[in-house]
N, CA, C and O atoms as a DFTB+ gen file, in Angstrom:
660 C
 N C O
     1  1      73.437     -25.369      18.344
     2  2      74.857     -25.537      18.080
     3  2      75.457     -24.180      17.799
     4  3      75.009     -23.459      16.908
     5  1      76.474     -23.838      18.567
     6  2      77.119     -22.536      18.405
     7  2      78.425     -22.725      17.652
     8  3      79.268     -23.529      18.050
     9  1      78.589     -21.994      16.580
    10  2      79.825     -22.063      15.798
    11  2      80.743     -20.938      16.220
    12  3      80.332     -19.781      16.305
    13  1      81.989     -21.288      16.485
    14  2      82.978     -20.287      16.880
    15  2      84.124     -20.332      15.891
    16  3      84.442     -21.397      15.363
    17  1      84.752     -19.189      15.632
    18  2      85.888     -19.200      14.715
    19  2      87.040     -19.994      15.303
    20  3      87.191     -20.083      16.522
    21  1      87.847     -20.566      14.429
    22  2      89.017     -21.321      14.884
    23  2      89.963     -20.372      15.596
    24  3      90.164     -19.246      15.139
    25  1      90.552     -20.806      16.716
    26  2      91.461     -19.917      17.438
    27  2      92.726     -19.654      16.625
    28  3      93.242     -20.536      15.938
    29  1      93.206     -18.427      16.723
    30  2      94.439     -18.089      16.027
    31  2      95.614     -18.742      16.748
    32  3      95.477     -19.188      17.887
    33  1      96.753     -18.797      16.095
    34  2      97.941     -19.396      16.717
    35  2      98.306     -18.641      17.990
    36  3      98.700     -19.251      18.984
    37  1      98.178     -17.319      17.962
    38  2      98.494     -16.515      19.148
    39  2      97.558     -16.865      20.302
    40  3      97.988     -16.958      21.451
    41  1      96.285     -17.056      19.992
    42  2      95.311     -17.361      21.033
    43  2      95.611     -18.702      21.691
    44  3      95.429     -18.842      22.900
    45  1      96.069     -19.696      20.921
    46  2      96.347     -20.995      21.505
    47  2      97.551     -20.947      22.440
    48  3      97.686     -21.813      23.304
    49  1      98.425     -19.960      22.289
    50  2      99.543     -19.785      23.224
    51  2      99.054     -19.205      24.543
    52  3      99.679     -19.415      25.583
    53  1      97.952     -18.484      24.511
    54  2      97.461     -17.767      25.684
    55  2      96.426     -18.549      26.479
    56  3      96.101     -18.177      27.606
    57  1      95.901     -19.634      25.902
    58  2      94.834     -20.394      26.539
    59  2      95.183     -21.878      26.486
    60  3      95.751     -22.362      25.507
    61  1      94.832     -22.589      27.556
    62  2      95.001     -24.034      27.586
    63  2      93.681     -24.654      28.041
    64  3      92.793     -23.948      28.520
    65  1      93.555     -25.949      27.893
    66  2      92.317     -26.622      28.253
    67  2      92.554     -27.531      29.460
    68  3      93.556     -28.242      29.521
    69  1      91.622     -27.502      30.421
    70  2      91.734     -28.342      31.618
    71  2      90.412     -29.064      31.856
    72  3      89.380     -28.696      31.295
    73  1      90.457     -30.090      32.688
    74  2      89.253     -30.806      33.087
    75  2      88.582     -30.046      34.240
    76  3      89.259     -29.323      34.972
    77  1      87.279     -30.198      34.408
    78  2      86.541     -29.427      35.414
    79  2      87.098     -29.542      36.835
    80  3      87.073     -28.561      37.578
    81  1      87.602     -30.720      37.231
    82  2      88.108     -30.866      38.601
    83  2      89.393     -30.082      38.835
    84  3      89.823     -29.946      39.980
    85  1      90.019     -29.562      37.777
    86  2      91.238     -28.751      37.928
    87  2      90.911     -27.294      38.251
    88  3      91.798     -26.542      38.654
    89  1      89.663     -26.887      38.081
    90  2      89.279     -25.505      38.374
    91  2      89.142     -25.293      39.869
    92  3      88.554     -26.119      40.568
    93  1      89.680     -24.197      40.356
    94  2      89.605     -23.850      41.772
    95  2      89.324     -22.358      41.896
    96  3      89.699     -21.574      41.024
    97  1      88.658     -21.967      42.990
    98  2      88.509     -20.552      43.310
    99  2      89.769     -20.125      44.040
   100  3      90.242     -20.920      44.853
   101  1      90.338     -19.005      43.847
   102  2      90.010     -17.937      42.911
   103  2      90.847     -18.035      41.636
   104  3      91.478     -17.056      41.237
   105  1      90.860     -19.186      41.006
   106  2      91.635     -19.390      39.784
   107  2      91.034     -18.645      38.608
   108  3      90.237     -17.723      38.779
   109  1      91.422     -19.055      37.420
   110  2      90.996     -18.357      36.216
   111  2      90.347     -19.330      35.246
   112  3      90.667     -20.519      35.235
   113  1      89.422     -18.811      34.423
   114  2      88.791     -19.582      33.355
   115  2      88.285     -18.609      32.300
   116  3      88.049     -17.432      32.573
   117  1      88.128     -19.127      31.102
   118  2      87.515     -18.345      30.034
   119  2      86.008     -18.571      30.150
   120  3      85.522     -19.673      29.895
   121  1      85.277     -17.541      30.529
   122  2      83.822     -17.631      30.656
   123  2      83.238     -16.763      29.549
   124  3      83.472     -15.556      29.509
   125  1      82.482     -17.380      28.657
   126  2      81.953     -16.714      27.467
   127  2      83.087     -16.032      26.694
   128  3      82.946     -14.896      26.241
   129  1      84.201     -16.732      26.551
   130  2      85.403     -16.272      25.842
   131  2      86.057     -15.043      26.467
   132  3      86.830     -14.355      25.801
   133  1      85.763     -14.756      27.725
   134  2      86.384     -13.636      28.430
   135  2      87.252     -14.192      29.564
   136  3      86.810     -15.075      30.298
   137  1      88.485     -13.683      29.717
   138  2      89.338     -14.161      30.810
   139  2      88.820     -13.650      32.157
   140  3      88.755     -12.444      32.393
   141  1      88.453     -14.590      33.036
   142  2      87.819     -14.228      34.309
   143  2      88.497     -14.901      35.493
   144  3      89.040     -16.000      35.380
   145  1      88.453     -14.212      36.636
   146  2      88.839     -14.809      37.911
   147  2      87.580     -15.475      38.453
   148  3      86.542     -14.827      38.588
   149  1      87.667     -16.759      38.760
   150  2      86.498     -17.538      39.180
   151  2      86.044     -17.111      40.581
   152  3      86.840     -17.040      41.518
   153  1      84.728     -16.827      40.696
   154  2      84.158     -16.502      42.008
   155  2      83.228     -17.598      42.508
   156  3      83.026     -17.737      43.714
   157  1      82.650     -18.391      41.577
   158  2      81.765     -19.497      41.966
   159  2      81.935     -20.661      41.004
   160  3      82.067     -20.471      39.795
   161  1      81.929     -21.871      41.556
   162  2      81.916     -23.103      40.767
   163  2      80.826     -23.986      41.360
   164  3      80.893     -24.365      42.529
   165  1      79.822     -24.312      40.549
   166  2      78.720     -25.135      41.036
   167  2      78.470     -26.279      40.071
   168  3      78.286     -26.062      38.874
   169  1      78.464     -27.507      40.597
   170  2      78.092     -28.663      39.794
   171  2      76.578     -28.750      39.833
   172  3      75.978     -28.851      40.903
   173  1      75.965     -28.711      38.660
   174  2      74.511     -28.737      38.557
   175  2      74.032     -30.184      38.564
   176  3      74.681     -31.051      37.979
   177  1      72.900     -30.457      39.222
   178  2      72.359     -31.821      39.193
   179  2      71.880     -32.168      37.787
   180  3      71.511     -31.294      37.002
   181  1      71.895     -33.458      37.494
   182  2      71.395     -33.922      36.200
   183  2      69.889     -33.695      36.141
   184  3      69.184     -33.876      37.134
   185  1      69.407     -33.299      34.971
   186  2      67.977     -33.045      34.805
   187  2      67.180     -34.351      34.853
   188  3      66.047     -34.381      35.333
   189  1      67.794     -35.441      34.342
   190  2      67.144     -36.753      34.363
   191  2      68.169     -37.783      34.823
   192  3      69.343     -37.458      34.996
   193  1      67.731     -39.009      35.019
   194  2      68.628     -40.062      35.503
   195  2      69.855     -40.233      34.613
   196  3      70.963     -40.416      35.118
   197  1      69.673     -40.176      33.309
   198  2      70.838     -40.280      32.425
   199  2      71.042     -38.968      31.653
   200  3      71.397     -38.972      30.475
   201  1      70.810     -37.858      32.343
   202  2      70.981     -36.533      31.747
   203  2      72.442     -36.117      31.713
   204  3      73.334     -36.885      32.074
   205  1      72.664     -34.912      31.279
   206  2      74.026     -34.396      31.125
   207  2      74.561     -33.810      32.422
   208  3      73.828     -33.176      33.182
   209  1      75.852     -34.032      32.665
   210  2      76.526     -33.358      33.770
   211  2      76.738     -31.913      33.335
   212  3      77.097     -31.650      32.187
   213  1      76.512     -30.976      34.259
   214  2      76.674     -29.555      33.929
   215  2      77.476     -28.860      35.015
   216  3      77.452     -29.256      36.180
   217  1      78.186     -27.820      34.612
   218  2      78.998     -27.032      35.531
   219  2      78.654     -25.568      35.327
   220  3      78.703     -25.058      34.208
   221  1      78.306     -24.897      36.414
   222  2      77.969     -23.471      36.356
   223  2      79.171     -22.681      36.875
   224  3      79.616     -22.893      38.003
   225  1      79.693     -21.775      36.052
   226  2      80.842     -20.940      36.425
   227  2      80.426     -19.485      36.490
   228  3      79.681     -19.003      35.637
   229  1      80.914     -18.783      37.515
   230  2      80.708     -17.346      37.641
   231  2      82.078     -16.738      37.903
   232  3      82.865     -17.275      38.683
   233  1      82.355     -15.623      37.252
   234  2      83.642     -14.969      37.465
   235  2      83.592     -13.506      37.082
   236  3      82.620     -13.037      36.490
   237  1      84.649     -12.789      37.424
   238  2      84.761     -11.376      37.059
   239  2      85.896     -11.219      36.061
   240  3      86.969     -11.801      36.221
   241  1      85.643     -10.423      35.027
   242  2      86.627     -10.175      33.974
   243  2      87.881      -9.576      34.620
   244  3      87.791      -8.670      35.447
   245  1      89.045     -10.092      34.233
   246  2      90.284      -9.674      34.901
   247  2      90.656      -8.225      34.647
   248  3      91.389      -7.633      35.440
   249  1      90.166      -7.634      33.552
   250  2      90.524      -6.251      33.260
   251  2      89.409      -5.261      33.586
   252  3      89.682      -4.134      33.998
   253  1      88.149      -5.676      33.403
   254  2      87.049      -4.731      33.586
   255  2      86.281      -4.929      34.885
   256  3      85.592      -4.016      35.340
   257  1      86.392      -6.127      35.493
   258  2      85.636      -6.414      36.706
   259  2      84.190      -6.792      36.433
   260  3      83.438      -7.058      37.371
   261  1      83.777      -6.823      35.149
   262  2      82.406      -7.184      34.790
   263  2      82.152      -8.657      35.111
   264  3      83.024      -9.505      34.920
   265  1      80.938      -8.947      35.603
   266  2      80.576     -10.315      35.988
   267  2      80.159     -11.111      34.746
   268  3      79.383     -10.632      33.919
   269  1      80.685     -12.324      34.633
   270  2      80.316     -13.248      33.567
   271  2      79.893     -14.562      34.202
   272  3      80.413     -14.948      35.249
   273  1      78.941     -15.255      33.561
   274  2      78.581     -16.591      34.020
   275  2      78.157     -17.440      32.838
   276  3      77.692     -16.932      31.817
   277  1      78.329     -18.756      32.999
   278  2      78.001     -19.687      31.940
   279  2      77.769     -21.061      32.563
   280  3      78.363     -21.393      33.589
   281  1      76.906     -21.853      31.940
   282  2      76.694     -23.231      32.337
   283  2      77.208     -24.113      31.213
   284  3      76.760     -23.995      30.073
   285  1      78.146     -24.996      31.528
   286  2      78.793     -25.839      30.533
   287  2      78.265     -27.258      30.612
   288  3      78.090     -27.801      31.703
   289  1      78.010     -27.863      29.454
   290  2      77.583     -29.251      29.349
   291  2      78.845     -30.105      29.351
   292  3      79.669     -29.983      28.444
   293  1      79.012     -30.966      30.353
   294  2      80.228     -31.762      30.500
   295  2      80.105     -33.155      29.897
   296  3      80.968     -34.005      30.118
   297  1      79.045     -33.393      29.142
   298  2      78.825     -34.730      28.583
   299  2      79.364     -34.827      27.168
   300  3      80.454     -34.332      26.882
   301  1      78.619     -35.455      26.291
   302  2      79.063     -35.774      24.926
   303  2      79.733     -34.591      24.235
   304  3      79.213     -33.475      24.229
   305  1      80.882     -34.858      23.663
   306  2      81.604     -33.837      22.905
   307  2      82.397     -32.865      23.750
   308  3      82.974     -31.921      23.209
   309  1      82.445     -33.061      25.057
   310  2      83.177     -32.151      25.942
   311  2      84.677     -32.397      25.822
   312  3      85.139     -33.529      25.966
   313  1      85.428     -31.343      25.561
   314  2      86.877     -31.479      25.378
   315  2      87.683     -30.700      26.404
   316  3      88.896     -30.571      26.242
   317  1      87.068     -30.182      27.440
   318  2      87.795     -29.439      28.460
   319  2      87.335     -27.991      28.530
   320  3      86.637     -27.493      27.648
   321  1      87.742     -27.343      29.589
   322  2      87.396     -25.944      29.825
   323  2      88.636     -25.106      29.538
   324  3      89.728     -25.403      30.023
   325  1      88.452     -24.050      28.740
   326  2      89.577     -23.175      28.427
   327  2      89.909     -22.291      29.621
   328  3      89.029     -21.692      30.240
   329  1      91.196     -22.226      29.926
   330  2      91.689     -21.337      30.975
   331  2      92.854     -20.541      30.417
   332  3      93.641     -21.072      29.634
   333  1      92.981     -19.264      30.808
   334  2      94.110     -18.471      30.334
   335  2      95.410     -18.953      30.990
   336  3      95.425     -19.325      32.163
   337  1      96.487     -18.939      30.220
   338  2      97.804     -19.284      30.753
   339  2      98.280     -18.091      31.589
   340  3      98.286     -16.951      31.124
   341  1      98.675     -18.379      32.823
   342  2      99.089     -17.303      33.727
   343  2     100.461     -17.582      34.321
   344  3     100.899     -18.730      34.403
   345  1     101.127     -16.516      34.732
   346  2     102.354     -16.640      35.515
   347  2     102.433     -15.426      36.428
   348  3     101.902     -14.358      36.122
   349  1     103.108     -15.615      37.555
   350  2     103.270     -14.519      38.516
   351  2     104.743     -14.320      38.802
   352  3     105.524     -15.271      38.814
   353  1     105.113     -13.067      39.032
   354  2     106.483     -12.734      39.420
   355  2     106.417     -11.531      40.354
   356  3     105.508     -10.707      40.262
   357  1     107.390     -11.444      41.250
   358  2     107.451     -10.336      42.195
   359  2     108.669      -9.479      41.876
   360  3     109.761      -9.988      41.625
   361  1     108.455      -8.169      41.892
   362  2     109.510      -7.218      41.559
   363  2     109.580      -6.130      42.623
   364  3     108.576      -5.806      43.258
   365  1     110.777      -5.567      42.813
   366  2     110.937      -4.409      43.687
   367  2     110.428      -3.186      42.930
   368  3     110.725      -3.018      41.747
   369  1     109.667      -2.338      43.607
   370  2     109.120      -1.132      42.988
   371  2     110.124       0.004      43.135
   372  3     110.517       0.360      44.246
   373  1     110.537       0.571      41.994
   374  2     111.491       1.682      42.007
   375  2     110.798       3.029      41.920
   376  3     111.168       3.968      42.625
   377  1     109.779       3.131      41.047
   378  2     109.125       4.418      40.822
   379  2     107.717       4.198      40.289
   380  3     107.424       3.169      39.681
   381  1     106.849       5.176      40.523
   382  2     105.483       5.177      40.011
   383  2     105.257       6.493      39.290
   384  3     105.467       7.559      39.869
   385  1     104.835       6.437      38.040
   386  2     104.434       7.635      37.309
   387  2     102.947       7.810      37.580
   388  3     102.116       7.118      36.993
   389  1     102.613       8.743      38.477
   390  2     101.222       8.881      38.916
   391  2     100.314       9.441      37.824
   392  3      99.093       9.331      37.938
   393  1     100.871      10.036      36.774
   394  2     100.006      10.546      35.704
   395  2      99.603       9.434      34.740
   396  3      98.457       9.398      34.293
   397  1     100.526       8.524      34.410
   398  2     100.213       7.449      33.465
   399  2      99.909       6.124      34.162
   400  3      99.229       5.270      33.592
   401  1     100.400       5.943      35.378
   402  2     100.209       4.687      36.094
   403  2     101.295       3.670      35.822
   404  3     101.267       2.576      36.387
   405  1     102.273       4.009      34.950
   406  2     103.336       3.050      34.657
   407  2     104.310       2.954      35.824
   408  3     104.616       3.943      36.489
   409  1     104.787       1.730      36.051
   410  2     105.699       1.453      37.151
   411  2     107.090       1.193      36.616
   412  3     107.265       0.702      35.501
   413  1     108.067       1.528      37.420
   414  2     109.448       1.153      37.143
   415  2     109.796       0.076      38.165
   416  3     109.830       0.324      39.370
   417  1     110.054      -1.135      37.647
   418  2     110.278      -2.294      38.509
   419  2     111.688      -2.813      38.322
   420  3     112.269      -2.670      37.246
   421  1     112.241      -3.411      39.359
   422  2     113.579      -3.985      39.318
   423  2     113.466      -5.501      39.321
   424  3     112.883      -6.080      40.238
   425  1     114.025      -6.153      38.290
   426  2     113.985      -7.611      38.196
   427  2     115.078      -8.204      39.080
   428  3     115.940      -7.485      39.584
   429  1     115.034      -9.530      39.263
   430  2     116.035     -10.211      40.093
   431  2     117.443     -10.079      39.534
   432  3     118.416     -10.099      40.287
   433  1     117.556      -9.941      38.210
   434  2     118.885      -9.827      37.614
   435  2     119.357      -8.375      37.473
   436  3     120.343      -8.113      36.783
   437  1     118.660      -7.426      38.123
   438  2     119.108      -6.039      38.158
   439  2     118.643      -5.188      36.987
   440  3     119.004      -4.014      36.903
   441  1     117.854      -5.747      36.088
   442  2     117.322      -4.977      34.953
   443  2     116.048      -4.251      35.394
   444  3     115.397      -4.645      36.361
   445  1     115.706      -3.180      34.662
   446  2     114.447      -2.499      34.958
   447  2     113.378      -2.959      33.987
   448  3     113.646      -3.220      32.814
   449  1     112.169      -3.051      34.498
   450  2     110.999      -3.441      33.711
   451  2     110.028      -2.277      33.813
   452  3     109.606      -1.907      34.909
   453  1     109.673      -1.697      32.666
   454  2     108.840      -0.489      32.697
   455  2     107.595      -0.601      31.839
   456  3     107.068       0.415      31.384
   457  1     107.106      -1.831      31.605
   458  2     105.941      -2.020      30.740
   459  2     104.690      -2.453      31.511
   460  3     103.731      -2.942      30.912
   461  1     104.696      -2.275      32.832
   462  2     103.551      -2.644      33.660
   463  2     102.907      -1.360      34.181
   464  3     103.593      -0.460      34.666
   465  1     101.588      -1.291      34.073
   466  2     100.905      -0.110      34.607
   467  2      99.816      -0.531      35.582
   468  3      99.350      -1.671      35.571
   469  1      99.430       0.407      36.415
   470  2      98.346       0.190      37.361
   471  2      97.020       0.186      36.609
   472  3      96.891       0.823      35.564
   473  1      96.049      -0.524      37.135
   474  2      94.738      -0.601      36.505
   475  2      93.924       0.633      36.865
   476  3      93.878       1.048      38.023
   477  1      93.286       1.209      35.860
   478  2      92.427       2.379      36.066
   479  2      91.090       1.952      36.668
   480  3      90.611       0.844      36.428
   481  1      90.502       2.849      37.452
   482  2      89.167       2.614      37.999
   483  2      88.165       2.654      36.856
   484  3      88.426       3.258      35.816
   485  1      87.012       2.007      37.048
   486  2      85.999       1.950      35.989
   487  2      85.513       3.327      35.570
   488  3      85.148       3.521      34.411
   489  1      85.499       4.300      36.499
   490  2      85.038       5.641      36.138
   491  2      86.095       6.408      35.338
   492  3      85.831       7.498      34.831
   493  1      87.316       5.817      35.230
   494  2      88.374       6.434      34.426
   495  2      89.120       7.548      35.129
   496  3      90.112       8.055      34.603
   497  1      88.662       7.941      36.311
   498  2      89.274       9.066      37.004
   499  2      90.637       8.748      37.588
   500  3      91.614       9.432      37.286
   501  1      90.715       7.735      38.406
   502  2      91.972       7.385      39.064
   503  2      92.295       5.931      38.845
   504  3      91.980       5.353      37.805
   505  1      92.931       5.347      39.842
   506  2      93.295       3.941      39.769
   507  2      92.313       3.115      40.587
   508  3      91.590       3.649      41.428
   509  1      92.291       1.790      40.331
   510  2      91.448       0.914      41.137
   511  2      91.999       0.880      42.562
   512  3      93.003       1.532      42.850
   513  1      91.361       0.136      43.444
   514  2      91.743       0.125      44.863
   515  2      93.199      -0.297      45.053
   516  3      93.918       0.317      45.841
   517  1      93.642      -1.331      44.345
   518  2      95.027      -1.790      44.477
   519  2      96.000      -0.743      43.955
   520  3      97.032      -0.489      44.575
   521  1      95.678      -0.136      42.821
   522  2      96.536       0.906      42.253
   523  2      96.656       2.107      43.178
   524  3      97.743       2.657      43.354
   525  1      95.538       2.511      43.769
   526  2      95.537       3.630      44.704
   527  2      96.384       3.302      45.934
   528  3      97.085       4.165      46.462
   529  1      96.312       2.038      46.389
   530  2      97.125       1.620      47.540
   531  2      98.613       1.674      47.205
   532  3      99.415       2.122      48.025
   533  1      98.988       1.225      46.011
   534  2     100.390       1.259      45.590
   535  2     100.896       2.699      45.588
   536  3     101.963       2.982      46.133
   537  1     100.131       3.616      44.975
   538  2     100.533       5.025      44.905
   539  2     100.658       5.613      46.303
   540  3     101.652       6.267      46.618
   541  1      99.651       5.383      47.141
   542  2      99.641       5.951      48.496
   543  2     100.831       5.456      49.318
   544  3     101.503       6.248      49.978
   545  1     101.093       4.141      49.278
   546  2     102.195       3.581      50.070
   547  2     103.552       4.014      49.514
   548  3     104.485       4.255      50.280
   549  1     103.669       4.117      48.174
   550  2     104.926       4.559      47.566
   551  2     105.213       6.017      47.937
   552  3     106.338       6.370      48.291
   553  1     104.170       6.857      47.851
   554  2     104.348       8.274      48.193
   555  2     104.619       8.471      49.677
   556  3     105.196       9.486      50.065
   557  1     104.214       7.520      50.514
   558  2     104.489       7.587      51.950
   559  2     105.922       7.139      52.254
   560  3     106.360       7.190      53.404
   561  1     106.652       6.698      51.214
   562  2     108.049       6.334      51.392
   563  2     108.310       4.877      51.716
   564  3     109.437       4.513      52.053
   565  1     107.288       4.035      51.620
   566  2     107.490       2.608      51.894
   567  2     108.297       1.960      50.775
   568  3     108.155       2.310      49.603
   569  1     109.139       1.018      51.154
   570  2     109.849       0.187      50.180
   571  2     108.929      -0.988      49.857
   572  3     108.578      -1.769      50.742
   573  1     108.536      -1.113      48.570
   574  2     107.492      -2.079      48.215
   575  2     107.955      -3.095      47.188
   576  3     108.855      -2.843      46.388
   577  1     107.309      -4.254      47.237
   578  2     107.419      -5.268      46.191
   579  2     106.019      -5.429      45.611
   580  3     105.036      -5.453      46.351
   581  1     105.928      -5.539      44.282
   582  2     104.636      -5.754      43.655
   583  2     104.638      -7.110      42.964
   584  3     105.641      -7.523      42.381
   585  1     103.506      -7.793      43.037
   586  2     103.326      -9.064      42.343
   587  2     102.640      -8.742      41.026
   588  3     101.600      -8.085      40.997
   589  1     103.239      -9.217      39.931
   590  2     102.705      -8.960      38.600
   591  2     102.184     -10.274      38.026
   592  3     102.902     -11.273      37.963
   593  1     100.929     -10.250      37.613
   594  2     100.283     -11.387      36.990
   595  2     100.327     -11.193      35.479
   596  3      99.853     -10.182      34.961
   597  1     100.898     -12.165      34.779
   598  2     100.893     -12.138      33.315
   599  2      99.776     -13.055      32.852
   600  3      99.780     -14.252      33.142
   601  1      98.816     -12.482      32.127
   602  2      97.650     -13.235      31.681
   603  2      97.169     -12.673      30.354
   604  3      97.062     -11.459      30.184
   605  1      96.878     -13.569      29.415
   606  2      96.402     -13.179      28.088
   607  2      97.338     -12.172      27.413
   608  3      96.884     -11.260      26.722
   609  1      98.636     -12.345      27.619
   610  2      99.616     -11.491      26.968
   611  2      99.769     -10.117      27.593
   612  3     100.459      -9.261      27.040
   613  1      99.138      -9.890      28.736
   614  2      99.238      -8.597      29.402
   615  2      99.693      -8.780      30.840
   616  3      99.384      -9.781      31.486
   617  1     100.432      -7.794      31.325
   618  2     100.877      -7.791      32.715
   619  2      99.988      -6.853      33.514
   620  3      99.643      -5.762      33.060
   621  1      99.620      -7.300      34.722
   622  2      98.836      -6.447      35.609
   623  2      99.280      -6.658      37.046
   624  3      99.667      -7.761      37.432
   625  1      99.221      -5.592      37.837
   626  2      99.603      -5.670      39.248
   627  2      98.520      -6.447      39.983
   628  3      97.335      -6.121      39.904
   629  1      98.955      -7.495      40.709
   630  2      98.017      -8.381      41.394
   631  2      98.159      -8.313      42.911
   632  3      97.324      -8.846      43.642
   633  1      99.218      -7.655      43.381
   634  2      99.414      -7.559      44.825
   635  2     100.555      -6.628      45.155
   636  3     101.407      -6.344      44.313
   637  1     100.568      -6.155      46.391
   638  2     101.631      -5.268      46.865
   639  2     101.960      -5.657      48.311
   640  3     101.070      -5.983      49.097
   641  1     103.238      -5.615      48.640
   642  2     103.661      -5.938      50.005
   643  2     104.884      -5.110      50.344
   644  3     105.589      -4.619      49.462
   645  1     105.120      -4.966      51.621
   646  2     106.298      -4.233      52.090
   647  2     107.536      -5.077      51.750
   648  3     107.553      -6.290      51.956
   649  1     108.565      -4.407      51.227
   650  2     109.806      -5.076      50.862
   651  2     110.610      -5.300      52.141
   652  3     111.038      -4.340      52.781
   653  1     110.813      -6.553      52.510
   654  2     111.508      -6.881      53.758
   655  2     113.006      -7.071      53.578
   656  3     113.727      -7.274      54.555
   657  1     113.487      -7.006      52.322
   658  2     114.931      -7.222      52.075
   659  2     115.752      -6.025      52.485
   660  3     116.975      -6.039      52.347
């Protein structure tokens, strides 16, 4: 029996509980209490005729890219799988600060949003592949839109596309 501390009020705003059939690849789940993008979902066979249903989850941490996996017992006492609350929005890219990675984005109502930064590469030297693509395309003069994923109270760039407007 593993005892976990009670979630704080802030944590309950950032995480919700779902049933196993609601999980989809490449969705999100809390694997070993880490917010992960799901890479594998496997229903494990019962060990005995009236054994426990089990679900094996594999995912990569949304901020570090580290692999996490866990096998969950879906039988007695199961109350759902925790998943991080997420939302996505697309913004026009106005500017990129290549030294800090912070972006200047234009919202639909004409306001600027400047609290989103590109993700750093694991070696700490530059940006990850998506961040490097954003910088390269912006410096080449392309008009871009970036998709921002809000997850666990943080915003991160999740995609980039040519602005067709």
